N, C-alpha and C positions, 0 to 999 in steps of 0.2 A: 465558427459554428461547430466544427468537428471537435475542437478542444473542449468546448462547453459540454458537448455530448459525452466526451470521454471523462469529464470531471463529475458527471452526474453519478448518483448512486446506482448500483447494479440493477436494483428493482425498477428504477426509473428508466434506465437504458432498455431493460427488457420490455417494459410497457411501450416505450417509443418504437422499438423494433417490431413488436406485435402489431401496433397500430399502423405503422408504415407498410409492413409486409401485407397486412390485411387490406389496406387501401389499394396498394399496387395490384394485388391479385384480384380484387373486386373490379377495378377499372379495366384490367386486362380481360377478365371474363366478359364484362359488359361490352367491351369493344369487339371481341371476337364473336360473341353471341349475336351482336348487332349486325355482323357481316355474314350471318349464317346463310341467308338466301343468295347472296352473291357467290359464296363458296359452293352452295348447293347447285346453283345454276351452272357454274363452271364445271363441276364434277359431273353434273347430269348430262352435259354435252358429250363427255368422254365415256361415261359408264352406262348411261341410259337408265336412270332410276324410274322413269315414267315411260314404259314401252308403248302404252296406248295413248297417253296424253299427247305425245309427239308424233303419233302415227296418223297421217292424213287419211289413209285407207280405212282406219277404224271409224273415223267420223263419217266418212262417206257411206260405209256399210251400215252404220247406225241409222242414218237418215233414210236409206233405201229400205231397210228392214222394217222401219216404223210404219211405212205405208201398207204393210201386209197384215197389221194387227189392229184389232178394235180394242180400245181401252174400256175398262169396266165403268159402269155408271156410278158405282160407289165402292167403298172398301169391302163391303159385304158380298160383292159379286165375285165369289171364289172361282166359279167356273171360267169366267173370262180371264181372270188373273192367271189361272193355271195355263190357259192357252198362250199367254204371253211369255211363258218361261223360256222358249227359244230366244226371244228378244233379249231377255235379261242375261242369258248365258253368253251374250256377246262380250261382256266385260270379264276381266280375270278375277282371281280369287281375292285380290287386295283392293277391289273397287266395288262400291255400293251404288245402286241405281234406283231412283224413286221417281214416281210420276204423280203430279199434282194437277188438279183441274186449273185451267188457265184463268177462268173468270174469278173464282173465289179462293184459289190456292188450297183447296181441300185435298188431303192425301187420298189417292185412289189405290195404288198398288206399288210394289217395289221388291227389291231383293238386296238384303244386307250382304257385305262381303263374306265369302265362305271362310276366310281366314279368322274372322272374329269368333267362329264356332270352335276354333282350335285353342286349347288351353294355353299352350306355350306362347303363341302370338298374342292372345288376349292379355295374358299377364305382362308380357313385354310392352304391349301398347298402353295398358292402364298405368304401368309404372312410369313410362316415358311421358305419357299425357299429363300425369300429375307433376312430374319433374319439370317439364317445360311449360307448365301453365297453359295447356290447351293446344300445343303445337302438334303437328303430325298429320293433319287433315288438309286436303286440297279440294275444296268444293267448287263445282262448276254448275251453273244453272242456265238453261236456255229453252226456248219454245221449239217444239218439233211437231210436224204434221203426222198424225196417225190415220188409219184407214177411215175411222168414223168422225174424228174431230182433232182439233189442235189441242195440245197439252203442254204443260211445263215439266221438263225433265231435269231432275237434280242428280248429278253424279258426284260422288265423293271418292277421291283417290287417297289411299293410305300408304302409298309407296314412299313418301318423304320420311316416314317414320324410320325407315331403314338407314337414313342418313342423319336426320336431326337428333334422334335419341342417342346413338353412339357418339355423335359429334358433341352433344351436350355433356355426356359422361366423360369423354376425353378431355374436354375443357375443364371440367371439375377436377379430374385427376391431375391435370397439368398445373392448374392454379393452386390446388391444395398442396401438391408436391412442391411447387415454388414457395408457398407460404412456409411449409415445414422446413424446406432447405434453408431459407433465410433465417428462421428462428434457430434451427439447429446449428447453422453456421456461427451465429452469435454465441450460442451456448458453448460450441466447441472451442471458440477463441478464448472464452473465459476459462474453460477447462484446461486449455494449453497453458494459460498464464498460471493457473494454480499448480499444474504439474511442473512448470518451470520453477516456481517458488519452492516446491517440494524438493526438486533436484538440487537447487541452490542451498537449501537448508541441509541436505545430506552432505553436500560439499563442505559447508561450514562445519558440520558435525565431524567430518573427517579430518579437520584441522587446518583446512585452507581458508584463511581469513582475508586473503587478498582478492577473492572473487566477489565483485559487487553484485547486489541484487538489481534487477531491472526496474526501470521507472514506468509504472503503469498509471500515470496521472493521479487524480485525487479521489478515485472511487475506493470501495472497501478493499479491493485487492491491491490497489496502489498504496493505500495507507499501510496495509499489512507489509507490503514490500519495503516501504520507506522505513517503518519501524524495525523490521528485521535487518535492514542495512545499518541503521543506527546501532542496533545490538551487535552486529558484526564489528563495526568500528570500535564500539566500547570494549568488546572482548579483545580486539587486537591491541587497543591502547593499554588495557589492563595487563595483558600478557607482556607487552613491551615494558610497561612500568615495573612489573614484577621481575622481569629479567634484569632491568637496570638496577632495581633495588637489590636483587641478589648479587649482582656484580659489585654494587657499592658496598654491600655487607662483606663480601669476600675481600675487597680492597681494604675495608676497615680492619678486618681481622688480620690481614697481612701487615698493615701499618702498625696495628696495636701489638702484634707479635714482635715486630722489630723494635717498637718503642719500649716495650716491656723488657725485651731481651738485653737491651743496652744497660739500663740501670741495674738489672739483676746481675749482669756480668760484673759490673763495677762493684756492686755490693758484695758479691761473692769474693772478689779479689781482696777487698778491704778486710773481710772477715777471715780470710786465709792468713793475711798478714798479722791480724790481731791474734789468731790462734797460735801462730808460730812465734809471736812475741819478738819479732825481728827489730822493731823500732819502738821501744817503750816510750820514748819521748814524744812520739806522734800518736799515741793511742787515743788521746782525747780528740785530736783533730780527725782521726779516722772514724771514731764513734760518731762525731757530728756529721761527717760525710755519709756514714751509713744511715743515720736518721733522716738526712736530707733525701737520700735515694728512696727510702721507704715512704717518705711523704710524697715523692714524685710518683711512685708506683700506686699509692692510694689515690692520688688525684686522677691518674689515668684510668684506674678501674672505676672510680666514681663517675667519670665522664662516659665511660663505656656503658655502664648500667643506665645512666640517664638517656643516652642515645638509644639504647634498646627499648627503654620505656616509652620515649616520645614516638618512635617509629613503630610501636605496636599498633596493628590495625584496629584493635578494640579500644584504643585510647580516645576518649571523647571529652572535650572540655565542657565545663559547667559555666556557661556564660551568664553573667549578671551585670546589671547596671551598677557602676561604682562611682563614688564621688572623687573629684580631683584631689581631695585631701589625702586619699590613700596613695596616689601616685607621688604626690609631694613628699609624703613621709618616707616612702621607699627610696626615692632618689636622694633625699637629704641624709638618710642613714648611710648609704653607700659613699656619698661625697665626704661625709665626716670620717668614715673609715679610711678613705684615700688620704685624707689630710694626716691621719695618725701614722700612716706608713710612709709619709714624706712627699705626697703629691700636692700640687696646687690645683684647686678646683674652682669652677665658676658655674653656678646654677641659675638659669633664667627661666622663671615660671610665671604664667599669667596670673594676674591678681583676681580675675573673675572666676567664679565657681563653674565647673562644667562636669558633665557625666559621660562616661564611656563604657563600652562593653568589653569585658575581659573575664578570664578565669584567674582568680587571685593567685593560686598556687603556681600556675604557669608563668604569670607575670613576674613573680618573685624569682623563679628559676631563670627566666630570661635575663633579668638585670644581674643576678648572681653570676651568670656566665660572662656577660659583657664586662662587668667590673673586675672579675677575676682575670680576664684577658688583659685589661688595662694594667693591673698590678704586675702581670707576668711579662708583658711586652711593651708597656708604656715607658716613655722617658720622663723621669721626674723633673728634669730641667725646664720643661714647658708645661703650660697650664692645660688642664683637662676641662673642656667646656661641655656642659649639658644644657640643651635648649629645648624647652617645651613650647609648642605653638598650637593654638586653638583655631581651627577652621570651621566652616559651616557644617560639614558632614564628617570631619575627621580630627584626630588628635595626633600630632607628630612629636616624637622624641628623638633628638639628634645628639649622639655622643661623638666627640672628636678628641683625638689624642695624637701626640707625636710618637713615632715608633723608635725603640732603642736602636742605637747604631749597630749593636752586635746581635740584632734580631735574627740574622741569617744563621747564626750558630745555635739558635734554640730550636729544637725539634718540635714540630706541631702537626697534628692530624686534623685540626679544625673541627673537632667533634662538637665543641661548645657552640660554634657559629652554625653548624648544621642543625643542631638541636634548636637553636634560637629561631632559625628560618622556619623549621617545621612547626614549632609551637605557635608562631605568629600566623601561619597558614590555618592551623586548627582554630584559632580565635577569630578568623576572618580578616586578619590584618596583613600587612606586607612588610618586607625587610629589604632595604637597599644598602648594599655594602660598597663603599668607595675606598680603595686601598692603593696607595702609592709606596714608593721606597721609603718615604719619611713620614707620611701622614696616613692615619687610619680613621675612618668615620663610618658610623652605622646609623641609618634613619629608620625608625619604627613608626608605622602608621596604624592607628586603631580607630574603630568606628566611634563617632561622636553621637551622643544622645542628648537632645535638647531637654533642659530641665523644665 
C-alpha cells in the first residue's frame, strides 16, 4: 500500500494527503467537540464556571424572596415590574431571569443579563454563538410561588460561553494546525528530496561520477532521479571510454613510431651504402630492398590513416539494403587475386538470393583489410576457405587460413583488425576473431533483410 502511494504522481499524493489529513482533523474535532460537556463538567467541578447554578443557598434565597413580591398582571404593568427589581437582582451579570404566566405561558416581566449590554461580551457571545451553532446558553425553567400567584420562572445562564467558545476555538486551532502540519510535512519531504537531488547534481558537476542518485520510487522526482543517475552512468562510461580510447591512441602512436622507425633506419642504412658506393655489385639488390621498405612504410601510413578515419566520432555509415550479388562479386574478386599471388581458395556461397544491410564503402574496406592480412600472414601451402551462410535474421561470412610458420618474426600492430571490428560495429554487425598458433579465422555477422 505504501509503495503504491509512493509510486503515484506527486499531485495525486498531495490530494490523498489533503483528504486524509482533512478527514483525520474533522473526526478529531467531532470527537473532542462531542465530549465538550463531559470536559466542561469535569472542569466546572474544579473551577466553578456556574457559581449560582451549583449554589444551593442561591436557590433557597430565590424561593424565599419570591414570596415577598407580587407579579404583574401583564407585561404592560410597569409599576409592578419595577417593584420586582430587587428579586431580579438576585442573579449575577451573566444570568437572565424571566417570568411567564403559569396557565398560558405569556411573558410578564424579566431582566436580561447585564453583560449583554456590554459591547465586548456581546461581540464575544455573538461570534461564539454563531461559531458553535447556538451553544453557550444553559436554560432552566421551573414553577415558583410568588406572593399573589404561582408563575413559571425561566433562568438562562451564559457562564458556559466562557468555556465552550474558547474550547471550540482551541479545537479549531489544534485541528487546523494538525492539518497544516501534515500537509507541510509532506511538502517538506518532497522539498528535501529536491534539495538532495540538487546537491547530488552539484556533486556530479564537480566531477564525482561515483556518487549515485537516490531511489525515490516512480513519481516525478523518482523518475528525474532515475534519469539523472542514468546520465551520471553514461557520463562515467563516456569518460572511461574516452580515456581508454586516448590510451589506445597513445599506444598506437607508440607502436607506429616503433614500426616506422625500424624500416626508416634500414632504408637510411641502404641509402648510405648506395651513396658511398661500397658494394657496386649489390646496388640493384639494395635498391629493391629500399623500394620494399618504402612500400612497407606506405602500407603502415595507409593503415594509420584508415584507423584514424574509422575511429573519427563523426564517422557515420550509410546503411542500405544490398543484394547478395554484391557480396559474391567482392569475395570472388579477392579470391581470384589470392590465386594470382599463389594461394589456394575455396568459396562457399548460398545459391538463393538474399538481402543485407551495409555501407558498401566500409564493406569493401573490411574485406580489403582481411585479404591483405591473408596475403601478409597466410601460408600458401594450405587452402584459404571463405564460407557465407544465410540465417533467418543474419548473414555470416567466415574466412579461415593457416598462419605462416615465421609469423612471429613479422611485426604487426593489428590496425587492420581494429578497423574491421569498428566498421562492423558501425554497421550494426559483429566480429569474432579466433586465433591460434597455426590457424586464424574471422567471423563477420551482418543483418539480414527478407526480400
